[in-house]
C-alpha positions as CSV (number, residue, x, y, z in Angstrom):
1,M,29.8,-2.1,-2.2
2,S,31.8,-5.1,-3.4
3,A,30.2,-8.0,-5.2
4,Q,31.1,-10.3,-2.2
5,S,29.5,-7.9,0.3
6,R,26.3,-7.6,-1.8
7,S,26.2,-11.4,-2.1
8,E,26.5,-11.8,1.6
9,I,23.6,-9.3,2.2
10,V,21.5,-11.1,-0.4
11,Q,22.0,-14.4,1.5
12,R,21.2,-12.8,4.9
13,A,18.1,-11.3,3.4
14,L,16.8,-14.6,2.0
15,D,17.6,-16.4,5.2
16,L,15.7,-13.8,7.2
17,A,12.6,-14.5,5.0
18,G,12.8,-18.2,5.2
19,T,10.5,-20.5,3.2
20,Q,7.6,-21.5,5.5
21,L,4.2,-20.5,6.8
22,F,4.0,-19.1,10.3
23,I,1.0,-20.3,12.3
24,G,0.6,-20.1,16.1
25,G,4.2,-19.3,16.7
26,E,5.6,-22.1,14.6
27,W,7.2,-22.1,11.2
28,R,5.9,-25.0,9.2
29,D,5.5,-26.4,5.7
30,A,2.1,-26.4,4.0
31,S,-0.2,-29.2,5.2
32,N,0.0,-30.9,1.8
33,G,3.6,-30.0,1.1
34,A,2.7,-27.6,-1.7
35,T,5.2,-24.9,-2.8
36,F,5.6,-22.1,-5.3
37,E,8.5,-20.1,-6.7
38,V,9.3,-16.5,-6.2
39,R,11.2,-14.9,-9.0
40,N,13.4,-11.9,-9.5
41,P,11.7,-9.6,-12.1
42,A,15.1,-8.1,-13.2
43,T,16.4,-11.5,-14.2
44,G,13.6,-14.0,-14.2
45,E,15.7,-16.2,-11.9
46,V,14.1,-18.2,-9.0
47,L,14.8,-16.5,-5.6
48,A,13.1,-19.1,-3.4
49,T,10.7,-22.0,-3.3
50,I,8.3,-21.4,-0.4
51,A,5.4,-23.1,1.2
52,S,2.0,-22.5,-0.4
53,A,-0.8,-22.5,2.2
54,T,-3.9,-24.7,1.9
55,P,-7.4,-24.0,3.2
56,E,-6.6,-26.3,6.1
57,D,-3.6,-24.1,6.9
58,G,-5.9,-21.1,6.8
59,M,-8.2,-22.6,9.3
60,A,-5.2,-23.5,11.5
61,A,-4.1,-19.8,11.4
62,L,-7.6,-18.6,12.3
63,E,-7.7,-21.0,15.2
64,A,-4.4,-19.7,16.4
65,A,-5.5,-16.1,16.0
66,S,-8.8,-16.8,17.8
67,N,-7.1,-18.6,20.7
68,A,-4.7,-15.7,21.2
69,Q,-7.3,-12.9,20.9
70,E,-8.5,-12.8,24.5
71,E,-5.1,-12.7,26.1
72,W,-3.7,-10.2,23.5
73,A,-6.7,-7.9,24.0
74,A,-6.1,-8.0,27.8
75,T,-2.4,-7.3,27.4
76,P,-1.6,-3.8,28.8
77,S,-1.3,-1.3,26.1
78,R,2.2,-0.3,27.3
79,V,3.3,-3.9,26.8
80,R,1.9,-3.9,23.2
81,S,3.5,-0.6,22.6
82,N,6.9,-1.7,23.8
83,L,6.8,-4.8,21.6
84,M,5.9,-2.7,18.5
85,R,8.7,-0.2,19.3
86,A,11.2,-3.0,19.6
87,A,10.0,-4.3,16.2
88,F,10.5,-0.8,14.8
89,D,14.1,-0.7,16.1
90,R,14.9,-4.1,14.7
91,V,13.5,-3.4,11.3
92,I,15.6,-0.2,11.1
93,E,18.7,-2.2,12.2
94,L,18.0,-4.6,9.3
95,T,17.4,-1.9,6.7
96,E,19.9,-3.2,4.2
97,E,18.5,-6.8,4.4
98,F,14.9,-5.6,4.0
99,A,15.8,-3.3,1.2
100,T,17.7,-6.0,-0.6
101,L,14.8,-8.4,-0.2
102,M,12.4,-5.9,-1.7
103,T,14.6,-5.2,-4.6
104,L,15.1,-8.9,-5.3
105,E,11.5,-9.8,-5.3
106,M,9.8,-6.6,-6.5
107,G,12.4,-4.8,-8.6
108,K,12.5,-1.3,-7.1
109,P,16.0,0.3,-6.9
110,L,17.8,-0.1,-3.7
111,A,17.6,3.6,-2.9
112,E,13.8,3.4,-3.1
113,A,13.7,0.2,-1.1
114,R,15.6,1.8,1.7
115,V,13.1,4.6,1.7
116,E,10.3,2.1,2.0
117,V,12.0,0.5,5.0
118,T,12.0,3.8,6.8
119,Y,8.4,4.5,5.7
120,G,7.1,1.0,6.6
121,A,8.9,0.9,9.9
122,E,7.3,4.2,10.9
123,F,3.9,2.6,11.1
124,L,5.2,0.5,13.9
125,R,6.5,3.5,15.8
126,W,3.4,5.6,15.1
127,F,0.9,3.0,16.3
128,S,3.1,2.0,19.2
129,E,2.4,5.5,20.5
130,E,-1.3,5.3,19.5
131,A,-1.7,2.1,21.5
132,T,-1.7,3.9,24.8
133,R,-4.1,6.6,23.7
134,I,-7.3,4.6,23.1
135,N,-9.9,6.5,25.1
136,G,-13.6,6.3,25.8
137,R,-15.8,9.0,27.3
138,Y,-18.0,9.6,30.3
139,T,-20.9,12.1,30.4
140,S,-24.5,12.4,31.5
141,S,-27.6,12.1,29.3
142,P,-29.4,15.3,28.3
143,E,-32.3,14.2,30.5
144,G,-30.1,13.7,33.5
145,N,-31.4,10.2,34.3
146,L,-28.4,8.2,32.9
147,R,-24.6,8.4,33.0
148,I,-23.1,7.4,29.6
149,L,-19.9,5.4,29.6
150,T,-18.2,4.4,26.3
151,V,-15.5,1.8,26.1
152,R,-13.3,1.0,23.1
153,R,-12.5,-2.7,22.6
154,P,-10.7,-4.6,19.8
155,V,-12.7,-5.8,16.9
156,G,-11.0,-9.3,17.0
157,P,-9.1,-11.5,14.5
158,A,-8.3,-9.7,11.3
159,L,-7.3,-10.9,7.8
160,F,-4.9,-8.8,5.8
161,I,-4.6,-9.3,2.0
162,T,-1.6,-7.2,0.9
163,P,-0.4,-6.2,-2.6
164,W,2.9,-6.8,-4.3
165,N,4.1,-3.3,-4.8
166,F,5.1,-2.2,-1.2
167,P,5.7,-5.6,0.5
168,L,6.9,-4.1,3.8
169,A,4.8,-1.0,4.1
170,M,1.6,-2.6,3.2
171,A,2.2,-5.3,5.9
172,T,3.2,-2.8,8.7
173,R,0.4,-0.4,7.7
174,K,-2.2,-3.0,8.5
175,V,-0.5,-5.1,11.3
176,S,0.5,-2.1,13.4
177,P,-3.0,-0.6,14.1
178,A,-4.3,-4.1,14.7
179,M,-1.6,-4.9,17.2
180,A,-2.1,-1.5,18.9
181,A,-5.8,-2.0,19.2
182,G,-5.4,-5.5,20.6
183,C,-6.4,-7.5,17.5
184,T,-4.7,-10.7,16.3
185,S,-4.2,-11.1,12.6
186,I,-3.4,-13.3,9.6
187,I,-1.4,-11.9,6.7
188,K,-2.0,-13.2,3.2
189,P,0.9,-11.6,1.2
190,A,0.9,-11.3,-2.6
191,A,2.3,-14.4,-4.3
192,L,4.7,-12.2,-6.3
193,T,6.4,-10.7,-3.3
194,P,5.8,-12.7,-0.1
195,L,9.4,-12.8,1.2
196,T,9.6,-9.3,2.7
197,S,6.4,-9.8,4.7
198,M,7.7,-13.1,5.9
199,A,10.9,-11.4,7.1
200,F,8.8,-8.8,8.9
201,V,6.9,-11.6,10.8
202,R,10.2,-13.1,11.7
203,V,11.2,-9.8,13.3
204,L,7.9,-9.8,15.3
205,E,8.7,-13.3,16.5
206,E,12.2,-12.3,17.4
207,V,11.2,-9.3,19.6
208,G,8.7,-11.5,21.6
209,V,5.2,-10.9,20.1
210,P,3.2,-13.9,21.5
211,A,2.3,-16.9,19.5
212,G,-0.9,-16.5,17.4
213,V,-0.9,-12.7,17.5
214,V,0.4,-12.4,13.9
215,N,0.3,-15.3,11.5
216,I,1.4,-15.4,7.8
217,L,0.1,-17.6,4.9
218,P,1.9,-17.2,1.6
219,A,-0.1,-19.0,-1.0
220,E,0.1,-19.2,-4.8
221,R,-3.7,-18.9,-5.1
222,A,-5.3,-16.6,-2.6
223,Q,-9.0,-17.2,-2.9
224,A,-8.9,-20.9,-1.9
225,V,-7.3,-19.9,1.4
226,T,-9.1,-16.6,2.1
227,G,-12.6,-17.6,1.0
228,P,-13.2,-20.1,3.9
229,L,-11.6,-17.6,6.4
230,I,-14.1,-14.9,5.3
231,Q,-17.0,-17.2,5.8
232,D,-15.9,-18.2,9.3
233,R,-17.7,-16.4,12.1
234,R,-14.5,-16.1,14.1
235,L,-13.1,-13.6,11.6
236,R,-14.1,-10.1,12.4
237,K,-12.2,-7.8,10.1
238,L,-10.8,-7.8,6.5
239,S,-8.4,-5.2,5.2
240,F,-7.5,-5.4,1.5
241,T,-5.2,-3.4,-0.7
242,G,-5.4,-4.1,-4.4
243,S,-7.5,-3.7,-7.5
244,T,-11.1,-2.4,-7.5
245,P,-12.6,-5.5,-9.1
246,V,-11.0,-7.8,-6.6
247,G,-12.0,-5.5,-3.8
248,M,-15.6,-5.5,-5.0
249,A,-15.6,-9.4,-5.1
250,L,-14.2,-9.5,-1.5
251,Q,-16.8,-7.0,-0.4
252,R,-19.5,-9.3,-1.6
253,E,-18.0,-12.3,0.2
254,C,-17.7,-10.3,3.4
255,A,-21.4,-9.2,3.2
256,D,-22.6,-12.8,3.7
257,N,-20.8,-12.9,7.1
258,L,-21.0,-9.1,7.9
259,V,-17.2,-9.0,8.2
260,R,-16.1,-5.4,8.8
261,T,-14.0,-4.2,5.8
262,S,-11.5,-1.5,4.8
263,M,-10.5,-1.3,1.2
264,E,-7.7,0.6,-0.4
265,L,-8.4,0.1,-4.1
266,G,-7.4,1.4,-7.5
267,G,-6.3,4.9,-8.2
268,C,-6.0,7.1,-11.2
269,A,-4.4,10.1,-9.7
270,P,-4.6,13.4,-11.6
271,F,-1.6,15.6,-11.7
272,I,-2.8,19.2,-12.5
273,V,-0.4,21.9,-13.6
274,F,-2.0,25.4,-13.7
275,E,-0.6,28.3,-15.7
276,D,0.8,30.0,-12.6
277,A,2.7,26.9,-11.4
278,D,6.5,26.9,-10.7
279,L,7.5,24.6,-13.5
280,D,10.8,23.6,-11.9
281,A,9.0,22.4,-8.9
282,A,6.2,20.8,-11.0
283,V,8.6,18.8,-13.2
284,A,10.5,17.6,-10.1
285,A,7.3,16.6,-8.3
286,A,5.9,14.9,-11.5
287,Q,9.0,12.8,-11.8
288,A,8.9,11.9,-8.1
289,T,5.3,10.8,-8.0
290,K,5.2,9.2,-11.5
291,M,8.4,7.2,-11.2
292,R,8.1,6.1,-7.6
293,N,8.1,2.3,-7.7
294,M,8.3,2.5,-11.5
295,G,4.8,4.0,-11.4
296,E,3.5,0.8,-9.7
297,A,1.8,2.7,-6.9
298,C,-1.9,3.4,-6.3
299,N,-1.2,7.0,-5.5
300,A,1.2,7.5,-8.3
301,A,0.3,10.3,-10.7
302,N,-1.5,8.7,-13.6
303,S,-3.0,11.3,-15.8
304,F,-1.4,14.7,-16.4
305,F,-3.7,17.7,-17.0
306,V,-1.6,20.7,-18.0
307,H,-2.9,24.2,-18.8
308,E,-2.6,24.8,-22.5
309,S,-0.4,27.9,-22.0
310,V,2.4,25.9,-20.4
311,A,1.8,22.4,-21.8
312,E,4.6,22.5,-24.4
313,E,7.3,23.6,-22.0
314,F,6.2,21.3,-19.2
315,S,6.0,18.3,-21.5
316,Q,9.4,18.7,-23.0
317,R,11.1,19.4,-19.7
318,F,9.3,16.4,-18.1
319,A,10.3,14.2,-21.0
320,D,14.0,15.3,-20.8
321,A,14.0,14.4,-17.1
322,L,12.4,11.0,-17.5
323,G,14.5,10.2,-20.6
324,S,17.7,10.8,-18.6
325,L,16.9,8.1,-15.9
326,T,19.0,5.0,-15.8
327,V,17.1,1.7,-16.2
328,G,18.4,-1.5,-14.9
329,D,18.6,-4.1,-12.1
330,G,17.7,-2.5,-8.8
331,L,20.7,-4.1,-7.1
332,D,23.0,-1.8,-9.2
333,D,23.5,1.4,-7.2
334,A,23.4,3.4,-10.5
335,T,19.9,2.2,-11.3
336,Q,17.1,4.7,-11.0
337,V,14.3,2.7,-12.6
338,G,13.9,-1.0,-12.1
339,P,11.8,-3.6,-13.9
340,L,8.1,-4.0,-13.7
341,V,7.0,-6.8,-11.4
342,S,6.0,-9.3,-14.1
343,A,5.9,-10.0,-17.8
344,T,2.1,-9.6,-17.6
345,Q,2.4,-6.1,-16.0
346,R,4.9,-5.0,-18.6
347,D,2.8,-6.3,-21.5
348,D,-0.3,-4.5,-20.1
349,V,1.6,-1.2,-20.0
350,A,3.0,-1.7,-23.5
351,R,-0.5,-2.4,-24.8
352,M,-2.0,0.8,-23.3
353,V,0.8,2.8,-24.8
354,D,0.5,1.2,-28.2
355,E,-3.3,1.9,-28.2
356,A,-2.7,5.5,-27.3
357,V,-0.1,6.0,-30.1
358,S,-2.4,4.3,-32.6
359,A,-5.1,6.8,-31.7
360,G,-2.7,9.8,-32.4
361,A,-0.6,10.3,-29.2
362,E,3.0,11.4,-29.7
363,V,5.9,9.8,-27.9
364,L,8.3,12.3,-26.5
365,T,10.5,9.7,-24.8
366,G,10.4,6.0,-24.2
367,G,7.5,4.1,-25.6
368,T,9.2,0.7,-25.7
369,A,10.3,-2.2,-23.5
370,G,13.8,-2.1,-22.2
371,E,16.6,-4.5,-22.9
372,G,17.6,-7.6,-20.9
373,P,15.9,-10.7,-19.6
374,G,13.9,-8.8,-17.0
375,Y,10.5,-7.1,-17.3
376,F,11.7,-3.6,-18.2
377,Y,9.8,-0.7,-19.7
378,L,11.4,2.6,-20.5
379,P,10.1,5.8,-18.8
380,T,7.6,7.3,-21.2
381,V,5.9,10.6,-21.8
382,L,3.0,10.9,-24.3
383,T,1.4,14.1,-25.6
384,N,-1.6,14.9,-27.8
385,V,-3.5,12.3,-25.8
386,E,-7.3,12.3,-26.2
387,P,-9.1,13.4,-23.0
388,D,-11.2,10.2,-22.9
389,A,-8.4,7.8,-24.0
390,A,-8.1,4.6,-21.9
391,I,-4.6,5.6,-20.8
392,I,-6.1,8.7,-19.2
393,T,-9.1,7.2,-17.6
394,N,-7.6,3.8,-16.5
395,E,-4.8,3.1,-13.9
396,I,-1.6,2.5,-15.8
397,F,0.6,1.1,-13.0
398,G,3.8,1.7,-15.0
399,P,6.4,4.4,-15.9
400,V,4.1,6.1,-18.4
401,A,2.9,9.7,-18.2
402,P,0.1,10.7,-20.6
403,I,-0.4,14.4,-20.9
404,T,-3.6,16.2,-21.9
405,T,-4.4,19.9,-21.8
406,F,-7.1,22.1,-20.3
407,T,-8.2,25.7,-20.6
408,D,-9.7,26.7,-17.2
409,E,-10.3,25.5,-13.6
410,D,-13.9,24.5,-14.1
411,E,-13.0,22.3,-17.1
412,V,-10.3,20.4,-15.3
413,V,-12.4,19.9,-12.1
414,R,-15.2,18.5,-14.2
415,R,-12.9,16.1,-16.1
416,V,-11.1,14.9,-12.9
417,N,-14.4,14.3,-11.0
418,R,-15.8,12.3,-13.9
419,S,-13.5,9.5,-12.9
420,E,-14.9,6.6,-10.9
421,F,-11.7,6.7,-8.9
422,G,-10.9,9.1,-6.1
423,L,-7.7,8.1,-4.2
424,A,-5.1,10.9,-4.6
425,G,-4.6,14.0,-6.7
426,Y,-1.8,16.6,-7.2
427,V,-2.1,20.3,-7.9
428,H,0.6,22.8,-8.8
429,T,-0.4,26.4,-8.6
430,G,0.8,29.7,-7.1
431,S,-2.7,30.6,-5.9
432,M,-3.7,29.7,-2.3
433,A,-7.3,30.7,-3.1
434,R,-7.3,28.2,-5.9
435,V,-6.0,25.5,-3.6
436,L,-8.8,26.1,-1.1
437,R,-11.4,26.0,-3.9
438,L,-10.0,22.7,-5.2
439,T,-9.9,21.3,-1.7
440,E,-13.7,21.8,-1.6
441,R,-14.3,20.6,-5.2
442,L,-12.0,17.7,-6.2
443,E,-13.4,14.3,-5.3
444,V,-10.2,12.6,-3.9
445,G,-9.3,11.3,-0.5
446,M,-5.8,12.9,-0.6
447,L,-4.5,16.0,-2.3
448,G,-0.8,17.0,-2.7
449,V,-0.2,20.7,-3.2
450,N,3.0,21.8,-5.0
451,S,4.4,18.4,-4.0
452,G,4.8,14.9,-5.3
453,T,5.0,13.2,-1.9
454,I,2.0,12.9,0.5
455,S,2.3,9.5,2.2
456,N,3.1,9.6,5.9
457,A,2.4,7.3,8.8
458,A,0.9,10.2,10.7
459,A,-1.6,11.0,8.0
460,P,-4.8,9.2,7.0
461,F,-4.4,7.3,3.7
462,G,-7.6,6.4,1.9
463,G,-9.8,7.1,-1.1
464,W,-13.3,8.0,-2.2
465,K,-15.7,6.3,-4.7
466,H,-14.2,3.2,-6.3
467,S,-10.9,3.8,-4.7
468,G,-12.1,2.3,-1.4
469,M,-13.2,3.0,2.1
470,G,-11.6,3.5,5.5
471,H,-8.2,4.9,6.3
472,E,-4.7,3.6,7.2
473,G,-2.3,5.8,9.1
474,G,-2.9,8.8,11.3
475,S,-5.0,8.8,14.4
476,E,-7.8,7.6,12.1
477,G,-6.0,4.4,11.2
478,I,-6.8,2.6,14.5
479,E,-10.6,3.2,14.3
480,D,-11.3,0.3,12.0
481,Y,-9.9,-2.1,14.6
482,L,-12.0,-0.8,17.5
483,E,-15.6,-1.5,18.6
484,T,-17.5,1.0,20.8
485,M,-19.4,-0.4,23.8
486,Y,-21.9,1.8,25.5
487,V,-22.7,1.3,29.2
488,G,-25.7,3.2,30.8
489,F,-25.7,3.8,34.6
490,T,-28.7,5.1,36.5
491,D,-27.7,7.6,39.2
492,P,-24.4,6.1,40.2
493,F,-24.1,8.8,42.9
494,G,-27.3,7.9,44.7
495,A,-27.4,6.4,48.2
């Protein structure tokens, strides 16, 4: 693509996002005129200066969502479904604009950004189909004296606090089930990457979603805006994706008002390679799940447990694969690895690697920051890592693969389950019997078998332990947005 064509797409993408809050069907500036800057992590340059919501703006958004709730809940499910399907079609039409926007504000290569557009849009299509399949039940009581009727009704206004790493998919994954269930919502996007979510809301407006059904509040500081919302009795639901410490703090806030919560929190996904694994497939899958989003994904492989009999071969082949990747600005079609999202994130990754090396780990490839003004870090493979090293037990959120070895199945299960996290895990083995055993033993919410890709709109995404609660996606994804009402009838067939 020519430089002129790319420049035109960049401008269209930025125009699509805009610079304002969206409250009650109107784009507006912050009530006090406050703004903040969004920067390109590949260059450090300012992409846009956008409105920064205030607590007053938050209350205005909740008022709008509350006012729209009754009518939206009463809207026929087919109407809601058709609006969501129209939004799906429009997002797909704007694939290049959305992908460009994500690359600009988050850093991921364009090829990956296009994949996220497809993945993120799919939640709109999936839940547009689920909207018409919300069912109750009718039966008689065991004693025969009552007829039992259950009705599913929307929870009510919801607040979504989304992360910076998947700025389209994290918005659609939350908004879609809420819309399908008949809930209104407020999106608080991450301050590092608000533009993609703002563009998504503009699409919802364009296809005719009624005023107040979806509102968006970009803000430089989240807590000042979200805190009052969580304490307001009109808010019925919070869905948060982010770090475990922040999730715990939000959970405590929600407890005071008994706000229903779903939390998708930190991950420290183990990638386990057994002695009977197909190493070609294992290396390819390891690269896919480690390097997706430069490793900045909660379900990215974090710690690599490789059987001692194949550890040397796997490690070298994996290092060769990662060392051959092209690092650069994601807008360059040749780029396979973009920058990390911020200087802070890059420095955190560098610190973890340096600590591991100081403790005796060996660098097979990478191990240093990349060149240029952006926040680059080279794809890195470490071996001889101590089993209890911080880089094994903590989430890295970067393009670093620490490898440790194990001797048998019981040992690796014990070491994996010792983690406080339990979001995703990956297993490579030729034994189906072993897969079934591990399915019953590993304490993770999702398990990839001989694969590095598990996320799908039709599947439930969620973790155990300190990785959160609730599920997004699949038929399970709509449950957190529905209340069950029971109605008891006495002998409705009597005279």
